[in-house]
VOGUKE-591504 format. One line per field, with one value per residue: residue number from 1; residue in three letters; x, y, z of N, C-alpha, C, O in turn. Coordinates in steps of 0.05 Angstrom, whole numbers, padded with zeros to 5 digits. Example, Ala and Ser with C-alpha at 12.3 -4.5 7.8 and 13.67 -1.06 7.14 Angstrom:
// residues 2
num = [1; 2]
residuo = [Ala; Ser]
nX = [00264; 00257]
nY = [-00114; -00045]
nZ = [00156; 00142]
caX = [00246; 00273]
caY = [-00090; -00021]
caZ = [00156; 00143]
cX = [00264; 00258]
cY = [-00066; 00001]
cZ = [00156; 00157]
oX = [00285; 00268]
oY = [-00066; 00023]
oZ = [00169; 00161]
//
This chain:
// residues 162
num = [1; 2; 3; 4; 5; 6; 7; 8; 9; 10; 11; 12; 13; 14; 15; 16; 17; 18; 19; 20; 21; 22; 23; 24; 25; 26; 27; 28; 29; 30; 31; 32; 33; 34; 35; 36; 37; 38; 39; 40; 41; 42; 43; 44; 45; 46; 47; 48; 49; 50; 51; 52; 53; 54; 55; 56; 57; 58; 59; 60; 61; 62; 63; 64; 65; 66; 67; 68; 69; 70; 71; 72; 73; 74; 75; 76; 77; 78; 79; 80; 81; 82; 83; 84; 85; 86; 87; 88; 89; 90; 91; 92; 93; 94; 95; 96; 97; 98; 99; 100; 101; 102; 103; 104; 105; 106; 107; 108; 109; 110; 111; 112; 113; 114; 115; 116; 117; 118; 119; 120; 121; 122; 123; 124; 125; 126; 127; 128; 129; 130; 131; 132; 133; 134; 135; 136; 137; 138; 139; 140; 141; 142; 143; 144; 145; 146; 147; 148; 149; 150; 151; 152; 153; 154; 155; 156; 157; 158; 159; 160; 161; 162]
residuo = [Met; Val; Leu; Val; Tyr; Thr; Phe; Tyr; Ala; Pro; Ala; Asn; Leu; Thr; Phe; Lys; Leu; Leu; Ser; Gln; Leu; Gln; Ile; Pro; Ala; Leu; Gln; Lys; Tyr; Tyr; Leu; Gly; Asn; Leu; Asn; Ser; Leu; Leu; Ser; Asn; Ile; Lys; Asp; Ser; His; Tyr; Thr; His; Ile; Leu; Gly; Leu; Gly; Asp; Tyr; Arg; Lys; Gly; Thr; Lys; Asp; Met; Arg; Leu; Glu; Gln; Lys; Phe; His; Asn; Lys; His; Gly; Lys; His; Gln; Ile; Val; Val; Gly; Gly; Pro; Asp; Tyr; Cys; Gln; Pro; Thr; Trp; Asp; Leu; Leu; Leu; Gln; Asn; Gly; Val; Ile; Lys; Ser; Asp; Leu; Val; Thr; Gln; Gly; Pro; Cys; Asn; Lys; Ser; Ala; Tyr; Thr; Ile; Leu; Asn; Phe; Leu; Ser; Ala; Asn; His; Leu; Pro; Thr; Lys; Phe; Ala; Phe; Val; His; Ile; Pro; Lys; Asp; Tyr; Ser; Leu; Ser; Leu; Ala; Ser; Gln; Ile; Leu; Thr; Asn; Trp; Leu; Ser; Pro; Glu; Phe; Leu; Asp; Tyr; Asn; Gln; Val; His; Glu]
nX = [01305; 01237; 01170; 01107; 01040; 00980; 00912; 00889; 00831; 00805; 00771; 00771; 00798; 00846; 00875; 00867; 00892; 00953; 00953; 00963; 01004; 01065; 01124; 01185; 01229; 01197; 01172; 01107; 01048; 01001; 00965; 00950; 00966; 00992; 01036; 01077; 01082; 01112; 01152; 01174; 01191; 01231; 01268; 01279; 01307; 01274; 01273; 01238; 01165; 01098; 01039; 00967; 00899; 00821; 00789; 00729; 00685; 00638; 00686; 00722; 00773; 00849; 00876; 00938; 00958; 00975; 00975; 00968; 00940; 00945; 00901; 00855; 00793; 00759; 00817; 00890; 00932; 00992; 01017; 01028; 01054; 01070; 01015; 01005; 01038; 01068; 01074; 01137; 01147; 01145; 01108; 01101; 01045; 01003; 00957; 00892; 00907; 00905; 00925; 00903; 00895; 00855; 00840; 00832; 00810; 00805; 00831; 00867; 00895; 00910; 00944; 00981; 01012; 01028; 01070; 01097; 01118; 01145; 01192; 01205; 01232; 01253; 01307; 01304; 01320; 01278; 01228; 01156; 01093; 01031; 00962; 00894; 00849; 00797; 00743; 00718; 00752; 00788; 00821; 00861; 00887; 00901; 00946; 00979; 00992; 01018; 01053; 01091; 01113; 01136; 01179; 01241; 01269; 01239; 01246; 01301; 01301; 01274; 01303; 01353; 01331; 01317]
nY = [-01165; -01167; -01193; -01197; -01213; -01245; -01284; -01330; -01318; -01308; -01265; -01230; -01162; -01148; -01191; -01185; -01133; -01152; -01191; -01148; -01112; -01097; -01097; -01091; -01140; -01159; -01212; -01247; -01277; -01321; -01330; -01402; -01445; -01433; -01460; -01476; -01412; -01402; -01434; -01413; -01362; -01366; -01397; -01354; -01301; -01250; -01184; -01152; -01160; -01155; -01164; -01169; -01150; -01161; -01114; -01117; -01085; -01025; -00980; -00918; -00915; -00943; -00999; -00989; -01046; -01042; -01078; -01136; -01198; -01251; -01296; -01346; -01343; -01379; -01396; -01400; -01378; -01388; -01429; -01404; -01355; -01289; -01247; -01196; -01176; -01123; -01089; -01097; -01066; -00993; -00956; -00909; -00852; -00842; -00808; -00828; -00874; -00907; -00914; -00966; -00998; -01034; -01093; -01161; -01220; -01254; -01293; -01249; -01235; -01275; -01296; -01254; -01249; -01302; -01297; -01258; -01271; -01320; -01290; -01270; -01307; -01337; -01315; -01264; -01215; -01183; -01141; -01124; -01118; -01103; -01085; -01069; -01066; -01040; -01061; -01043; -01011; -00968; -00990; -00967; -00930; -00966; -00998; -00950; -00925; -00970; -00982; -00941; -00946; -00994; -00984; -00980; -00930; -00915; -00967; -00967; -00914; -00922; -00972; -00937; -00901; -00929]
nZ = [-00558; -00580; -00551; -00567; -00542; -00544; -00534; -00571; -00611; -00657; -00672; -00636; -00623; -00605; -00624; -00676; -00689; -00666; -00712; -00757; -00746; -00769; -00753; -00749; -00718; -00685; -00639; -00649; -00614; -00602; -00548; -00533; -00497; -00438; -00405; -00456; -00470; -00427; -00434; -00483; -00475; -00436; -00474; -00513; -00483; -00484; -00491; -00479; -00471; -00485; -00461; -00490; -00490; -00496; -00475; -00441; -00416; -00415; -00432; -00458; -00470; -00474; -00429; -00384; -00345; -00276; -00237; -00214; -00188; -00149; -00162; -00197; -00212; -00167; -00134; -00120; -00173; -00159; -00117; -00043; -00068; -00083; -00060; -00094; -00160; -00196; -00272; -00298; -00334; -00351; -00391; -00436; -00415; -00473; -00513; -00501; -00474; -00400; -00339; -00298; -00240; -00222; -00206; -00234; -00243; -00283; -00351; -00371; -00329; -00303; -00354; -00343; -00286; -00288; -00320; -00301; -00245; -00267; -00294; -00250; -00218; -00250; -00260; -00294; -00330; -00368; -00389; -00372; -00398; -00395; -00427; -00430; -00485; -00500; -00534; -00579; -00600; -00628; -00696; -00719; -00690; -00635; -00668; -00681; -00623; -00607; -00636; -00626; -00574; -00588; -00619; -00635; -00616; -00572; -00538; -00536; -00498; -00457; -00429; -00424; -00376; -00346]
caX = [01282; 01208; 01151; 01076; 01025; 00947; 00899; 00884; 00813; 00812; 00748; 00780; 00800; 00877; 00881; 00867; 00916; 00974; 00966; 00975; 01032; 01095; 01157; 01217; 01251; 01177; 01163; 01082; 01053; 00976; 00967; 00940; 00979; 01006; 01062; 01085; 01094; 01136; 01183; 01182; 01205; 01256; 01283; 01283; 01313; 01268; 01279; 01215; 01136; 01072; 01013; 00952; 00877; 00810; 00762; 00696; 00663; 00641; 00708; 00734; 00806; 00863; 00876; 00963; 00946; 00985; 00967; 00968; 00920; 00944; 00877; 00840; 00764; 00773; 00842; 00915; 00951; 01020; 01012; 01051; 01059; 01058; 00988; 01004; 01054; 01057; 01091; 01165; 01159; 01129; 01102; 01090; 01022; 01002; 00929; 00873; 00917; 00898; 00937; 00899; 00889; 00832; 00843; 00811; 00812; 00806; 00849; 00879; 00899; 00934; 00978; 01009; 01014; 01040; 01099; 01116; 01123; 01161; 01213; 01230; 01239; 01281; 01316; 01305; 01311; 01257; 01210; 01142; 01075; 01000; 00952; 00876; 00843; 00763; 00736; 00707; 00768; 00792; 00846; 00889; 00889; 00911; 00967; 00999; 01019; 01037; 01080; 01102; 01109; 01154; 01193; 01269; 01280; 01220; 01258; 01324; 01295; 01267; 01329; 01376; 01328; 01298]
caY = [-01185; -01156; -01210; -01183; -01232; -01238; -01299; -01337; -01315; -01294; -01244; -01203; -01143; -01157; -01221; -01178; -01117; -01169; -01204; -01141; -01102; -01104; -01082; -01109; -01162; -01163; -01234; -01254; -01305; -01333; -01355; -01422; -01462; -01426; -01470; -01474; -01393; -01390; -01448; -01405; -01338; -01384; -01409; -01336; -01290; -01227; -01160; -01133; -01169; -01146; -01175; -01152; -01168; -01145; -01102; -01123; -01063; -01005; -00951; -00912; -00913; -00973; -00996; -00996; -01047; -01039; -01100; -01171; -01212; -01287; -01314; -01337; -01352; -01380; -01418; -01380; -01378; -01393; -01427; -01386; -01345; -01265; -01222; -01183; -01165; -01109; -01097; -01085; -01040; -00968; -00960; -00880; -00851; -00830; -00799; -00855; -00898; -00894; -00922; -00977; -01013; -01047; -01128; -01178; -01253; -01281; -01304; -01231; -01224; -01304; -01301; -01239; -01260; -01319; -01291; -01241; -01301; -01337; -01285; -01268; -01350; -01347; -01283; -01263; -01185; -01181; -01116; -01133; -01096; -01110; -01069; -01091; -01052; -01031; -01078; -01019; -00984; -00963; -01007; -00962; -00915; -00980; -01001; -00923; -00929; -01011; -00986; -00921; -00961; -01005; -00973; -00976; -00910; -00921; -00981; -00949; -00900; -00938; -00981; -00918; -00891; -00955]
caZ = [-00591; -00567; -00554; -00566; -00544; -00538; -00537; -00589; -00599; -00685; -00676; -00615; -00631; -00601; -00650; -00708; -00679; -00667; -00742; -00774; -00736; -00777; -00735; -00747; -00689; -00668; -00648; -00649; -00597; -00596; -00533; -00528; -00476; -00431; -00403; -00482; -00477; -00413; -00444; -00507; -00458; -00428; -00486; -00523; -00478; -00494; -00469; -00471; -00471; -00480; -00468; -00502; -00480; -00509; -00458; -00457; -00401; -00429; -00431; -00489; -00463; -00469; -00396; -00380; -00321; -00260; -00216; -00222; -00171; -00152; -00161; -00221; -00203; -00128; -00142; -00127; -00191; -00150; -00089; -00043; -00079; -00075; -00067; -00124; -00175; -00218; -00285; -00300; -00363; -00337; -00419; -00430; -00432; -00503; -00513; -00503; -00450; -00380; -00317; -00281; -00221; -00222; -00207; -00244; -00233; -00312; -00361; -00370; -00304; -00296; -00345; -00338; -00266; -00289; -00343; -00274; -00228; -00286; -00302; -00223; -00213; -00269; -00257; -00317; -00328; -00393; -00372; -00376; -00394; -00394; -00440; -00438; -00509; -00505; -00559; -00596; -00601; -00660; -00694; -00729; -00664; -00631; -00677; -00666; -00598; -00598; -00651; -00619; -00556; -00597; -00635; -00629; -00610; -00546; -00524; -00525; -00489; -00436; -00424; -00409; -00365; -00319]
cX = [01249; 01188; 01119; 01058; 00992; 00936; 00900; 00852; 00808; 00786; 00751; 00791; 00837; 00888; 00889; 00884; 00941; 00981; 00976; 00995; 01054; 01112; 01177; 01236; 01234; 01177; 01127; 01077; 01031; 00969; 00945; 00936; 00997; 01043; 01088; 01102; 01118; 01165; 01195; 01199; 01236; 01280; 01296; 01306; 01299; 01276; 01257; 01187; 01109; 01058; 00984; 00916; 00856; 00791; 00739; 00685; 00668; 00673; 00724; 00773; 00820; 00869; 00912; 00952; 00982; 00986; 00964; 00949; 00938; 00916; 00870; 00817; 00768; 00811; 00863; 00914; 00980; 01016; 01037; 01062; 01054; 01026; 00988; 01024; 01053; 01081; 01124; 01174; 01150; 01124; 01094; 01068; 01017; 00965; 00911; 00885; 00912; 00918; 00899; 00904; 00874; 00854; 00829; 00817; 00810; 00832; 00876; 00908; 00919; 00953; 01000; 01024; 01037; 01063; 01116; 01129; 01151; 01192; 01226; 01245; 01263; 01302; 01327; 01303; 01287; 01231; 01187; 01115; 01049; 00973; 00907; 00865; 00816; 00766; 00724; 00723; 00773; 00825; 00863; 00903; 00912; 00944; 00987; 01002; 01021; 01060; 01104; 01115; 01139; 01172; 01223; 01276; 01265; 01234; 01283; 01324; 01293; 01288; 01352; 01361; 01310; 01308]
cY = [-01171; -01182; -01196; -01212; -01225; -01268; -01309; -01350; -01295; -01271; -01218; -01189; -01144; -01174; -01198; -01152; -01124; -01183; -01178; -01120; -01117; -01088; -01107; -01116; -01165; -01187; -01235; -01289; -01297; -01350; -01378; -01446; -01446; -01434; -01470; -01438; -01391; -01417; -01428; -01378; -01347; -01378; -01380; -01311; -01252; -01204; -01151; -01157; -01164; -01156; -01162; -01167; -01158; -01147; -01094; -01097; -01038; -00982; -00946; -00915; -00951; -00963; -01012; -01013; -01048; -01061; -01115; -01188; -01238; -01299; -01308; -01348; -01356; -01387; -01384; -01392; -01399; -01402; -01416; -01363; -01312; -01260; -01214; -01175; -01146; -01106; -01085; -01065; -01020; -00961; -00918; -00879; -00835; -00828; -00833; -00877; -00887; -00924; -00936; -00998; -01040; -01073; -01140; -01208; -01271; -01274; -01275; -01239; -01252; -01304; -01275; -01238; -01285; -01319; -01272; -01257; -01315; -01326; -01278; -01289; -01353; -01328; -01275; -01233; -01177; -01169; -01124; -01116; -01115; -01090; -01086; -01061; -01057; -01059; -01075; -01003; -00989; -00968; -00990; -00938; -00935; -00979; -00980; -00929; -00950; -00992; -00953; -00943; -00985; -01010; -00984; -00955; -00908; -00939; -00977; -00930; -00897; -00958; -00953; -00898; -00903; -00957]
cZ = [-00558; -00575; -00544; -00553; -00543; -00533; -00564; -00596; -00636; -00686; -00653; -00628; -00621; -00623; -00670; -00711; -00684; -00694; -00749; -00760; -00761; -00764; -00733; -00725; -00673; -00666; -00640; -00637; -00586; -00579; -00534; -00504; -00465; -00425; -00424; -00484; -00454; -00422; -00476; -00488; -00458; -00444; -00505; -00508; -00489; -00468; -00450; -00476; -00458; -00482; -00477; -00489; -00483; -00477; -00462; -00444; -00426; -00418; -00456; -00490; -00462; -00440; -00384; -00345; -00306; -00233; -00221; -00184; -00170; -00154; -00193; -00208; -00171; -00129; -00142; -00156; -00181; -00123; -00075; -00047; -00079; -00074; -00097; -00134; -00192; -00231; -00290; -00317; -00355; -00367; -00414; -00440; -00442; -00493; -00518; -00488; -00425; -00356; -00309; -00252; -00208; -00231; -00213; -00248; -00251; -00325; -00366; -00345; -00296; -00313; -00344; -00314; -00266; -00299; -00316; -00250; -00248; -00287; -00273; -00208; -00224; -00275; -00283; -00324; -00357; -00364; -00387; -00378; -00402; -00403; -00439; -00464; -00507; -00537; -00581; -00605; -00628; -00675; -00709; -00708; -00637; -00632; -00673; -00644; -00590; -00612; -00648; -00592; -00560; -00613; -00620; -00613; -00578; -00527; -00522; -00507; -00463; -00420; -00411; -00372; -00342; -00296]
oX = [01245; 01188; 01112; 01068; 00983; 00955; 00913; 00844; 00809; 00786; 00739; 00798; 00851; 00908; 00912; 00892; 00954; 01004; 01000; 01003; 01056; 01111; 01182; 01255; 01239; 01181; 01123; 01088; 01028; 00965; 00922; 00917; 01017; 01063; 01111; 01124; 01139; 01189; 01217; 01223; 01255; 01300; 01319; 01322; 01313; 01282; 01255; 01196; 01100; 01055; 00980; 00912; 00859; 00783; 00729; 00674; 00685; 00676; 00735; 00790; 00810; 00868; 00915; 00942; 01004; 00998; 00952; 00952; 00945; 00915; 00872; 00822; 00778; 00825; 00859; 00900; 00987; 01013; 01060; 01078; 01030; 01013; 00976; 01037; 01035; 01103; 01129; 01194; 01132; 01147; 01084; 01061; 01021; 00953; 00916; 00874; 00912; 00920; 00878; 00924; 00880; 00872; 00807; 00837; 00812; 00849; 00900; 00932; 00940; 00976; 01025; 01046; 01056; 01080; 01140; 01150; 01174; 01212; 01251; 01263; 01284; 01313; 01350; 01280; 01286; 01223; 01190; 01112; 01050; 00962; 00900; 00873; 00810; 00783; 00718; 00717; 00765; 00846; 00884; 00926; 00931; 00960; 01009; 01021; 01025; 01081; 01123; 01132; 01156; 01181; 01225; 01291; 01280; 01237; 01292; 01346; 01302; 01288; 01363; 01373; 01295; 01298]
oY = [-01170; -01192; -01187; -01234; -01202; -01282; -01296; -01373; -01271; -01258; -01196; -01199; -01136; -01168; -01193; -01147; -01111; -01188; -01179; -01107; -01140; -01064; -01129; -01102; -01170; -01197; -01220; -01311; -01278; -01374; -01371; -01459; -01441; -01423; -01467; -01434; -01380; -01416; -01430; -01378; -01340; -01365; -01381; -01302; -01235; -01204; -01145; -01176; -01166; -01165; -01141; -01190; -01136; -01166; -01076; -01083; -01033; -00972; -00962; -00917; -00972; -00941; -01036; -01001; -01053; -01056; -01115; -01179; -01247; -01318; -01289; -01364; -01340; -01371; -01361; -01410; -01420; -01385; -01416; -01352; -01306; -01272; -01223; -01162; -01149; -01111; -01062; -01052; -01032; -00958; -00907; -00891; -00812; -00840; -00852; -00899; -00862; -00948; -00924; -01013; -01057; -01075; -01138; -01213; -01295; -01259; -01280; -01246; -01250; -01309; -01275; -01227; -01288; -01336; -01273; -01250; -01317; -01340; -01280; -01287; -01363; -01328; -01277; -01226; -01153; -01176; -01131; -01100; -01136; -01080; -01109; -01038; -01080; -01068; -01092; -00983; -01005; -00957; -01002; -00930; -00925; -00971; -00986; -00945; -00953; -00988; -00946; -00957; -00991; -01032; -00994; -00961; -00900; -00933; -00986; -00926; -00880; -00955; -00954; -00889; -00892; -00972]
oZ = [-00533; -00598; -00522; -00559; -00541; -00526; -00581; -00593; -00635; -00707; -00652; -00650; -00639; -00636; -00679; -00734; -00700; -00702; -00749; -00780; -00767; -00766; -00721; -00717; -00650; -00688; -00621; -00642; -00570; -00583; -00536; -00496; -00478; -00434; -00417; -00494; -00459; -00416; -00487; -00491; -00471; -00440; -00513; -00524; -00499; -00444; -00427; -00488; -00435; -00505; -00466; -00481; -00472; -00463; -00476; -00461; -00443; -00395; -00471; -00507; -00454; -00429; -00378; -00326; -00317; -00212; -00243; -00161; -00192; -00138; -00208; -00190; -00155; -00116; -00152; -00162; -00193; -00106; -00085; -00032; -00074; -00091; -00116; -00117; -00208; -00221; -00285; -00318; -00342; -00375; -00394; -00460; -00434; -00476; -00533; -00489; -00422; -00362; -00312; -00252; -00191; -00247; -00202; -00261; -00248; -00317; -00366; -00347; -00284; -00305; -00343; -00315; -00251; -00292; -00312; -00240; -00240; -00283; -00269; -00192; -00216; -00296; -00292; -00325; -00359; -00342; -00410; -00359; -00413; -00384; -00446; -00460; -00513; -00551; -00598; -00618; -00644; -00668; -00714; -00711; -00624; -00616; -00663; -00644; -00566; -00602; -00662; -00602; -00544; -00621; -00598; -00595; -00560; -00503; -00500; -00497; -00447; -00396; -00390; -00354; -00326; -00280]
//
């Protein structure tokens, strides 16, 4: 089972995108409380988790994040945790998607770092990735890219080749 989450912000592109996705066996989560999401993850045994965040700075490509920092503002997210962690799900690049190792300290980074730390601490084999989508990105193109990544064929391919 696959989980895709984004922040509960109905005006955001990622909220609209997730709302319209029609993929069998896809669980959708609109993040309001991170602890509630972690509880959901522990109880549901997802094979894959994909986080979505709106990217507000001028860019034309979706960013597949490659690094998350143990920092939210001036504070550590997990006291004593590693400084950085990396996604465990290596999504294939598609037209309109780039890899990025620019590290932020906002809510997207906090959610991704917290989830990766939680998966590791609980020895869960769940694969995780996070994508930032520009706020003016084509909704139909973003939907097509996500549908490709979340297709059973692609998920099966990843499990065989990881």
